[in-house]
LUMRONU-796595 format. One record per residue: residue number from 1; residue in one letter; x negated, y, z of N, C-alpha, C in turn. Coordinates in Angstrom, 1 decimal, padded with zeros to 4 digits, always signed. Example, Ala and Ser with C-alpha at 12.3 -4.5 7.8 and 13.67 -1.06 7.14 Angstrom:
# residues 2
R,1,a,-013.2,-005.7,+007.8,-012.3,-004.5,+007.8,-013.2,-003.3,+007.8
R,2,s,-012.8,-002.2,+007.1,-013.7,-001.1,+007.1,-012.9,+000.0,+007.9
//
This chain:
# residues 174
R,1,x,-042.7,-029.9,+001.1,-042.2,-028.5,+000.6,-042.6,-027.3,+001.6
R,2,x,-042.7,-026.4,+001.0,-043.4,-025.3,+002.1,-042.3,-024.6,+003.0
R,3,x,-042.8,-023.7,+003.8,-041.8,-023.0,+004.7,-041.0,-022.1,+004.0
R,4,x,-041.9,-021.4,+003.3,-041.2,-020.4,+002.4,-040.0,-021.1,+001.2
R,5,x,-040.3,-022.3,+000.8,-039.3,-023.1,+000.0,-038.1,-023.6,+000.9
R,6,x,-038.4,-024.0,+002.3,-037.4,-024.5,+003.1,-036.6,-023.5,+003.5
R,7,x,-036.8,-022.2,+003.7,-036.1,-021.0,+004.1,-035.4,-020.4,+003.1
R,8,x,-035.8,-020.5,+001.6,-035.1,-020.1,+000.7,-033.8,-021.2,+000.3
R,9,x,-034.1,-022.6,+000.6,-033.2,-023.3,+000.5,-032.1,-023.3,+001.3
R,10,x,-032.5,-023.2,+002.7,-031.3,-022.8,+003.8,-030.6,-021.7,+003.4
R,11,x,-031.2,-020.6,+003.1,-030.6,-019.4,+002.8,-029.5,-019.5,+001.8
R,12,x,-029.8,-020.3,+000.7,-029.2,-020.4,-000.3,-027.9,-021.4,-000.1
R,13,x,-028.1,-022.4,+000.9,-027.2,-023.3,+001.5,-026.0,-022.3,+002.4
R,14,x,-026.8,-021.6,+002.9,-026.0,-020.8,+003.9,-024.9,-019.8,+003.3
R,15,x,-025.3,-019.2,+001.9,-024.9,-018.3,+001.1,-023.7,-019.3,+000.5
R,16,x,-024.1,-020.3,+000.0,-023.0,-021.0,-000.8,-021.9,-021.5,+000.3
R,17,x,-022.2,-021.6,+001.5,-021.3,-022.2,+002.5,-020.5,-021.2,+002.8
R,18,x,-021.0,-019.5,+002.9,-020.1,-018.6,+003.4,-019.1,-018.4,+002.2
R,19,x,-019.6,-018.6,+000.7,-018.7,-018.4,-000.3,-017.7,-019.3,-000.3
R,20,x,-018.0,-020.5,+000.0,-016.9,-021.6,-000.2,-015.7,-021.3,+000.9
R,21,x,-016.3,-020.8,+002.1,-015.4,-020.4,+003.1,-014.5,-019.3,+002.8
R,22,x,-015.3,-018.2,+002.4,-014.4,-017.0,+001.9,-013.4,-017.6,+000.6
R,23,x,-013.8,-018.6,-000.3,-012.8,-019.1,-001.2,-011.6,-019.7,-000.7
R,24,x,-012.1,-020.6,+000.5,-010.9,-021.2,+001.2,-009.6,-020.1,+001.7
R,25,x,-010.6,-019.1,+002.4,-009.6,-018.4,+003.0,-008.7,-017.7,+002.0
R,26,x,-008.9,-017.4,+001.0,-008.2,-016.7,-000.1,-007.1,-017.5,-000.6
R,27,x,-007.6,-019.1,-000.7,-006.5,-020.1,-001.1,-005.7,-020.5,+000.1
R,28,x,-005.8,-020.0,+001.3,-005.0,-020.5,+002.4,-003.5,-020.4,+002.1
R,29,x,-002.5,-021.1,+002.7,-001.0,-020.9,+002.5,-000.7,-019.4,+002.7
R,30,x,+000.1,-018.9,+001.6,+000.4,-017.6,+002.3,-000.5,-016.5,+001.4
R,31,x,-001.6,-016.8,+001.2,-002.8,-016.0,+000.6,-002.2,-015.5,-001.2
R,32,x,-001.9,-016.6,-001.6,-001.3,-016.3,-003.1,+000.0,-015.7,-003.0
R,33,x,+000.0,-014.4,-003.9,+001.2,-013.7,-003.9,+002.2,-014.4,-004.9
R,34,x,+003.4,-014.7,-004.4,+004.4,-015.1,-005.5,+004.8,-013.9,-006.4
R,35,x,+004.9,-014.4,-007.7,+005.2,-013.0,-008.6,+006.6,-013.1,-008.5
R,36,x,+006.8,-011.8,-008.5,+008.5,-011.3,-008.7,+008.3,-010.3,-009.6
R,37,x,+009.5,-010.3,-010.3,+010.2,-009.4,-011.2,+010.9,-008.5,-010.6
R,38,x,+010.3,-007.0,-010.7,+011.0,-006.1,-010.2,+011.2,-005.0,-011.3
R,39,x,+012.3,-004.1,-011.4,+012.2,-003.1,-012.3,+012.3,-001.8,-011.1
R,40,x,+012.4,-001.7,-010.1,+012.3,-000.7,-009.3,+012.0,-000.8,-007.9
R,41,x,+011.5,+000.1,-007.1,+011.3,-000.1,-005.6,+012.2,+001.0,-004.8
R,42,x,+012.9,+000.5,-004.0,+013.7,+001.3,-003.2,+013.2,+001.4,-001.6
R,43,x,+013.1,+002.2,-001.1,+012.7,+002.5,+000.4,+013.7,+003.1,+001.1
R,44,x,+013.7,+002.5,+002.2,+014.9,+003.1,+003.3,+014.0,+003.3,+004.3
R,45,x,+013.6,+004.7,+004.7,+013.0,+005.1,+005.8,+013.3,+004.5,+007.0
R,46,x,+014.7,+004.9,+007.5,+015.3,+004.8,+008.8,+015.3,+003.3,+009.1
R,47,x,+015.6,+002.1,+008.1,+015.2,+001.0,+008.3,+013.8,+000.3,+008.2
R,48,x,+012.9,+001.2,+008.1,+011.6,+000.7,+007.7,+011.4,-000.3,+006.8
R,49,x,+012.2,-000.5,+005.7,+012.2,-001.3,+004.7,+011.7,-001.0,+003.3
R,50,x,+011.0,-001.6,+002.6,+010.8,-001.7,+001.1,+011.5,-002.7,+000.4
R,51,x,+012.1,-002.3,-000.7,+013.0,-003.4,-001.6,+012.4,-003.3,-002.9
R,52,x,+012.3,-004.6,-003.3,+011.7,-004.7,-004.7,+013.3,-005.0,-005.4
R,53,x,+013.5,-004.4,-006.5,+014.9,-004.5,-007.0,+014.8,-005.0,-008.6
R,54,x,+015.8,-005.9,-009.0,+016.1,-006.2,-010.1,+017.4,-006.0,-010.6
R,55,x,+017.4,-004.9,-011.3,+019.1,-004.3,-011.7,+019.5,-003.8,-010.0
R,56,x,+020.6,-004.3,-009.9,+021.3,-003.9,-008.6,+021.1,-004.7,-007.4
R,57,x,+019.9,-005.9,-007.7,+019.9,-006.9,-006.8,+018.3,-006.8,-006.0
R,58,x,+018.4,-007.1,-004.7,+017.4,-007.0,-004.0,+016.6,-008.4,-004.3
R,59,x,+015.3,-008.5,-004.6,+014.6,-009.5,-005.1,+013.8,-009.9,-003.5
R,60,x,+013.2,-008.8,-003.0,+012.2,-009.1,-001.9,+012.1,-007.8,-001.1
R,61,x,+012.3,-008.1,+000.0,+012.5,-007.2,+001.2,+011.0,-007.1,+002.0
R,62,x,+010.5,-006.4,+002.5,+009.3,-006.1,+003.0,+009.2,-005.0,+004.6
R,63,x,+009.0,-005.3,+005.6,+008.8,-004.3,+006.7,+007.9,-003.2,+006.2
R,64,x,+007.7,-001.9,+006.9,+007.0,-000.8,+006.2,+006.8,-000.1,+007.6
R,65,x,+005.4,+000.8,+007.5,+005.0,+001.6,+008.3,+005.1,+003.1,+007.5
R,66,x,+005.4,+004.2,+008.1,+005.6,+005.6,+007.3,+004.5,+006.4,+007.9
R,67,x,+004.6,+008.0,+007.6,+004.0,+008.8,+008.3,+004.2,+009.1,+009.8
R,68,x,+003.2,+009.8,+010.3,+003.2,+009.9,+011.7,+004.5,+010.7,+012.2
R,69,x,+005.0,+011.5,+011.5,+006.4,+012.2,+011.5,+007.4,+011.6,+010.8
R,70,x,+008.1,+010.7,+010.7,+009.1,+010.0,+009.9,+010.1,+010.6,+009.3
R,71,x,+010.9,+011.2,+010.3,+011.9,+012.1,+010.0,+011.9,+013.2,+009.3
R,72,x,+012.9,+013.3,+008.2,+012.7,+014.4,+007.3,+011.8,+014.2,+006.0
R,73,x,+012.4,+015.1,+005.1,+011.5,+014.9,+003.8,+010.3,+016.0,+004.1
R,74,x,+009.0,+015.4,+003.1,+007.9,+016.1,+003.4,+008.0,+017.4,+002.6
R,75,x,+007.5,+018.3,+003.2,+007.7,+019.9,+002.7,+006.3,+020.4,+002.4
R,76,x,+005.4,+020.0,+003.1,+003.9,+020.8,+002.8,+003.0,+019.8,+003.3
R,77,x,+001.8,+019.9,+002.5,+000.5,+019.2,+002.5,+000.1,+019.3,+004.3
R,78,x,-000.1,+018.1,+004.7,-000.5,+018.0,+006.3,+000.6,+017.9,+007.5
R,79,x,+002.0,+017.7,+007.0,+002.9,+017.6,+007.8,+003.3,+016.1,+008.4
R,80,x,+002.5,+014.9,+007.8,+002.7,+013.6,+007.9,+003.9,+013.2,+007.6
R,81,x,+004.9,+013.7,+007.1,+006.1,+013.1,+006.4,+006.1,+012.5,+005.2
R,82,x,+006.7,+011.5,+005.3,+007.0,+010.7,+004.0,+008.1,+011.2,+003.0
R,83,x,+007.7,+011.5,+001.9,+008.7,+012.2,+001.0,+010.2,+011.5,+000.7
R,84,x,+011.3,+012.2,+000.5,+012.3,+011.6,+000.2,+013.0,+012.0,-001.5
R,85,x,+013.3,+010.9,-002.2,+013.7,+011.2,-003.4,+013.2,+010.2,-004.4
R,86,x,+013.3,+010.7,-005.7,+013.2,+010.0,-006.9,+011.8,+010.2,-007.4
R,87,x,+010.9,+009.2,-007.4,+009.5,+009.3,-008.0,+009.1,+008.1,-009.0
R,88,x,+007.9,+008.0,-009.3,+007.5,+006.8,-009.9,+006.4,+006.4,-009.5
R,89,x,+005.7,+005.3,-009.8,+004.3,+004.7,-009.8,+003.5,+005.5,-010.6
R,90,x,+002.8,+006.4,-010.4,+001.9,+007.2,-011.0,+000.5,+006.6,-011.7
R,91,x,-000.2,+005.9,-010.7,-001.4,+005.2,-010.9,-001.3,+004.0,-010.0
R,92,x,-002.3,+003.0,-010.1,-002.8,+002.0,-009.2,-004.1,+001.9,-009.2
R,93,x,-004.6,+001.9,-007.8,-005.7,+001.7,-007.3,-006.4,+000.5,-006.6
R,94,x,-007.1,-000.4,-007.2,-007.4,-001.5,-006.4,-008.7,-001.3,-005.5
R,95,x,-009.4,-000.2,-005.5,-010.2,+000.0,-004.6,-010.2,+001.3,-003.4
R,96,x,-009.2,+001.2,-003.2,-009.1,+002.4,-002.3,-009.5,+002.3,-000.6
R,97,x,-009.2,+002.8,+000.1,-010.1,+002.8,+001.7,-009.0,+001.7,+002.2
R,98,x,-007.6,+001.5,+001.7,-006.6,+000.7,+001.9,-006.6,-000.4,+001.0
R,99,x,-006.0,-001.5,+001.5,-005.7,-002.7,+000.5,-004.7,-002.5,-000.6
R,100,x,-005.5,-002.1,-001.7,-004.3,-001.7,-002.7,-004.0,-000.6,-002.7
R,101,x,-003.5,+000.4,-003.8,-002.7,+001.4,-003.6,-002.0,+001.8,-004.8
R,102,x,-000.6,+002.2,-004.6,+000.2,+002.6,-005.9,+000.4,+003.9,-005.4
R,103,x,-000.3,+005.0,-006.3,+000.2,+006.5,-006.0,+001.3,+006.8,-006.5
R,104,x,+002.5,+007.4,-005.8,+003.9,+007.9,-006.4,+003.8,+009.3,-007.0
R,105,x,+004.6,+009.7,-007.7,+004.6,+010.8,-008.4,+005.1,+012.1,-007.4
R,106,x,+004.9,+011.9,-006.1,+004.9,+013.3,-005.5,+003.9,+014.2,-005.5
R,107,x,+003.9,+015.6,-005.6,+005.5,+016.1,-005.7,+005.9,+016.3,-007.1
R,108,x,+007.4,+016.0,-007.1,+008.0,+016.2,-008.3,+008.4,+017.6,-008.4
R,109,x,+009.1,+018.0,-009.4,+009.5,+019.3,-009.8,+010.3,+020.2,-008.6
R,110,x,+011.1,+019.3,-007.9,+011.9,+020.0,-006.8,+011.0,+020.3,-005.8
R,111,x,+010.1,+019.5,-005.6,+009.2,+019.3,-004.3,+008.3,+020.6,-004.5
R,112,x,+007.9,+020.9,-006.0,+006.9,+021.9,-006.1,+007.6,+023.2,-006.0
R,113,x,+008.9,+023.2,-006.7,+009.8,+024.3,-006.5,+009.9,+024.9,-004.9
R,114,x,+010.2,+024.0,-004.3,+010.8,+024.3,-002.7,+009.5,+024.9,-002.0
R,115,x,+008.3,+024.1,-002.2,+007.2,+024.7,-001.7,+006.7,+026.0,-002.2
R,116,x,+006.9,+026.2,-003.4,+006.9,+027.7,-003.8,+007.6,+028.7,-003.2
R,117,x,+008.9,+028.4,-003.0,+009.9,+029.3,-002.6,+009.2,+029.5,-001.0
R,118,x,+009.0,+028.0,-000.3,+008.5,+028.5,+001.0,+006.9,+029.0,+001.3
R,119,x,+006.1,+029.2,+000.1,+004.8,+029.8,+000.2,+003.8,+028.5,+000.8
R,120,x,+004.0,+027.5,+000.6,+003.0,+026.3,+001.0,+002.7,+025.2,+000.0
R,121,x,+001.8,+024.8,+000.2,+001.1,+023.7,-000.7,+002.0,+022.4,-000.3
R,122,x,+002.7,+021.7,-001.4,+003.5,+020.7,-001.2,+002.8,+019.5,-000.8
R,123,x,+001.3,+019.4,-001.0,+000.4,+018.0,-000.7,+000.6,+017.4,-001.8
R,124,x,+000.0,+015.9,-001.8,+000.1,+014.9,-002.8,-000.7,+013.7,-002.4
R,125,x,-001.0,+013.0,-003.4,-001.8,+011.8,-002.9,-000.8,+010.8,-001.9
R,126,x,+000.5,+010.7,-002.1,+001.2,+010.1,-001.4,+001.1,+008.7,-002.0
R,127,x,+000.8,+007.5,-001.2,+000.9,+006.3,-001.9,+001.7,+005.1,-001.2
R,128,x,+002.0,+004.1,-001.8,+002.3,+002.8,-001.4,+001.0,+001.9,-001.2
R,129,x,+000.8,+001.5,+000.1,-000.4,+000.9,+000.2,-000.6,-000.2,+001.4
R,130,x,-001.6,-000.9,+001.3,-001.6,-002.0,+002.3,-002.6,-001.4,+003.7
R,131,x,-002.9,-002.3,+004.6,-003.6,-001.8,+005.8,-004.9,-001.3,+005.3
R,132,x,-005.7,-000.5,+006.5,-006.9,-000.1,+006.5,-007.9,-001.3,+005.9
R,133,x,-009.1,-001.0,+005.1,-010.0,-002.0,+004.9,-010.8,-002.6,+006.2
R,134,x,-010.9,-001.4,+007.3,-011.6,-001.7,+008.4,-010.8,-002.7,+009.4
R,135,x,-011.3,-004.1,+009.7,-010.5,-005.1,+010.6,-010.1,-004.3,+011.8
R,136,x,-011.1,-003.6,+012.4,-011.0,-003.1,+013.9,-009.9,-002.2,+013.7
R,137,x,-009.8,-001.4,+012.9,-008.6,+000.0,+012.8,-007.6,-000.9,+012.7
R,138,x,-007.2,-002.0,+012.0,-005.9,-002.6,+011.8,-005.2,-003.0,+013.3
R,139,x,-006.2,-003.2,+014.4,-006.0,-003.8,+015.6,-005.1,-002.9,+016.7
R,140,x,-005.2,-001.6,+016.2,-004.7,-000.4,+016.9,-003.9,+000.5,+016.4
R,141,x,-003.2,-000.3,+015.1,-002.2,+001.0,+014.6,-000.9,+001.0,+015.2
R,142,x,-000.5,+002.3,+015.5,+000.9,+002.3,+015.9,+002.0,+001.9,+014.7
R,143,x,+003.2,+002.2,+015.5,+004.3,+001.9,+014.3,+004.2,+002.8,+013.0
R,144,x,+004.1,+004.1,+013.3,+004.4,+005.0,+012.1,+002.8,+005.8,+012.0
R,145,x,+001.7,+005.3,+011.2,+000.2,+005.8,+011.4,-000.2,+006.6,+010.0
R,146,x,+000.6,+006.5,+009.0,+000.0,+007.1,+007.8,+000.3,+008.5,+007.8
R,147,x,-000.5,+009.1,+006.8,-000.4,+010.6,+006.5,+000.8,+010.9,+005.9
R,148,x,+001.6,+010.2,+005.8,+002.8,+010.5,+004.8,+003.3,+009.3,+003.8
R,149,x,+002.0,+008.4,+003.7,+002.3,+007.3,+002.8,+003.4,+006.3,+003.3
R,150,x,+003.3,+005.0,+002.7,+004.2,+004.0,+003.0,+003.3,+002.9,+003.0
R,151,x,+003.2,+002.2,+003.9,+002.3,+001.1,+004.3,+003.0,-000.2,+004.6
R,152,x,+002.1,-001.1,+004.1,+002.8,-002.6,+004.2,+001.6,-003.4,+004.6
R,153,x,+001.9,-004.4,+005.1,+000.9,-005.9,+005.5,+000.1,-006.1,+004.3
R,154,x,-000.9,-006.6,+004.5,-001.8,-006.9,+002.9,-000.9,-007.8,+002.1
R,155,x,-000.7,-009.1,+002.9,+000.1,-009.9,+002.2,+001.4,-009.5,+001.3
R,156,x,+002.1,-008.7,+001.8,+003.1,-008.1,+001.5,+002.7,-007.1,+000.0
R,157,x,+001.6,-006.2,+000.4,+001.3,-005.3,-000.7,+000.9,-006.2,-002.0
R,158,x,+000.0,-007.3,-001.8,+000.2,-008.2,-003.0,+001.2,-008.5,-003.8
R,159,x,+002.3,-008.8,-003.2,+003.4,-009.2,-003.9,+004.1,-007.6,-004.6
R,160,x,+004.0,-006.8,-004.0,+004.6,-005.4,-004.5,+003.4,-005.2,-005.8
R,161,x,+002.2,-005.2,-005.4,+001.1,-004.9,-006.6,+001.5,-005.6,-007.8
R,162,x,+001.7,-006.8,-007.6,+002.1,-007.6,-009.0,+003.4,-007.2,-009.5
R,163,x,+004.2,-006.5,-008.7,+005.8,-006.4,-009.3,+005.8,-005.0,-009.9
R,164,x,+004.9,-004.0,-009.5,+004.9,-002.5,-009.7,+004.0,-002.1,-010.7
R,165,x,+004.5,-002.1,-012.0,+003.7,-001.4,-013.0,+003.7,-000.1,-012.7
R,166,x,+002.6,+000.5,-013.5,+002.7,+002.2,-013.7,+004.1,+002.4,-014.3
R,167,x,+004.6,+003.7,-014.0,+006.1,+004.2,-014.4,+007.2,+003.3,-013.6
R,168,x,+007.1,+002.3,-012.8,+008.0,+001.8,-012.0,+008.8,+002.8,-011.0
R,169,x,+010.2,+003.3,-011.5,+011.0,+004.2,-010.3,+010.6,+003.6,-008.9
R,170,x,+010.6,+004.7,-008.1,+010.6,+004.7,-006.5,+011.5,+005.6,-006.0
R,171,x,+012.9,+004.9,-005.4,+013.6,+005.8,-005.0,+013.4,+005.7,-003.2
R,172,x,+012.9,+006.8,-002.6,+012.8,+006.9,-001.2,+014.3,+007.6,-000.5
R,173,x,+014.5,+006.8,+000.3,+015.8,+007.4,+000.9,+015.6,+007.7,+002.4
R,174,x,+016.3,+008.5,+003.1,+016.1,+008.8,+004.5,+016.3,+007.5,+005.4
//
């Protein structure tokens, strides 16, 4: 066997081993999200909880992180507040800069009207998402670190992702 063939064989074996290790990591206990049936999402900002609901019953609860200014309703773009009110899942993004993202329908009509009266831009692109893709960034996250979004651990986001289809109502309470 030539040196080139030996290197190619070694490289192929290394790639196969890396792929196998990645597959094992994904199959590790807790990596597979249990399927949960939910018909709405309820967020309690003060308690830092996101609940998956089926009718009036809470079927799963997860700890969350909010915007850097967690108190009060989002009023304008850039205020780092998490909105409060009734919204819905507008879209789903599996390739965002965070681990999966569900865009909510902020601003709603009330938000746009309030912003117009105040003469400000209400902002937008409020998401329910997982942690940053950058593993080093995850190590230094403060308690509330988003720009107004609702963030969960990636393992929790997998469950929410499976449970929340486009159009799922999202109630965000103070």
